[in-house]
N, C-alpha and C positions, 0 to 999 in steps of 0.2 A: 332393298325394299321388298323384292319378291321373296327373298329368303325368309324374312320375318313374317310375311304373310303365310308362307308355307308352314312355318313353325306354329303359327296360331292355328292353322287348319289341322295339323297333326295332333296338337294338344286337344283341340276341340273334339276330334274323332276318338281319341283315347278316352276322354271324359264321357263321351256318348256310349262307348263300349262298357265302361265301368258302370254307368247308369243302367244299361240294359241287363248286365249281369246281376246287379243289385235287385232289380225288379224280379228277375227269375227266382232269386233266393228269398224273395219277400222281405228284404231288408229296407231300411230307411234310405230313400233316394234323394232326400231333400238337400243333402250336402252337395251332391253332384249337380243338381239343378242350379244351386247357388253359385257353384264354381263355373259352370257353363255360362251363366248370365254375366258373372264378373269378368270372365275371359272375353266375351263378346264386347262388353262395354269398354274394357281396357284396349282391345284391338281397334275399336272405332275411334277412341280418343287418341291412340297412338298414330293411327293413319291420318287423322285430322291435324295432329300436331306436326307430322313430318311433311305433309303436303299442304299445310296451312297457308303457305305463302301464295298458293294459287286459289284455294277455296275460300278462306276466311275474308280476304279483301273483297271478293265478289259478293259474298253475303252481306258484308257491311255496306257496300255500294248500293245494293238493292234496298237495304233498310233505309239508307240515307235518301234515296229517291222516293221510297214509298211512305216515309214518315209524314209528310204533309197531307197526303191523301188519307192516311189512317186517322190523323187528328181531326180532319173534317168530318169523317164518319162517326167518330166517337163524340164529337161536339166539344172538344176542349178549346 
């Protein structure tokens, strides 16, 4: 788990360096911004999927407890 996190960080910093170099040369940096956003989203999804057995059941438990209160406020 730590290795994949380090890999995401290395790729993130490499993309940041490419983005800064493109800014200095006045080139289009849109592709690097999109790649950075895609990498961050993929990393978050991957971390949630691998540690989901701990995080997702807790979130679902909170939703199950909070649903009756939420419906009272909405008025359903």
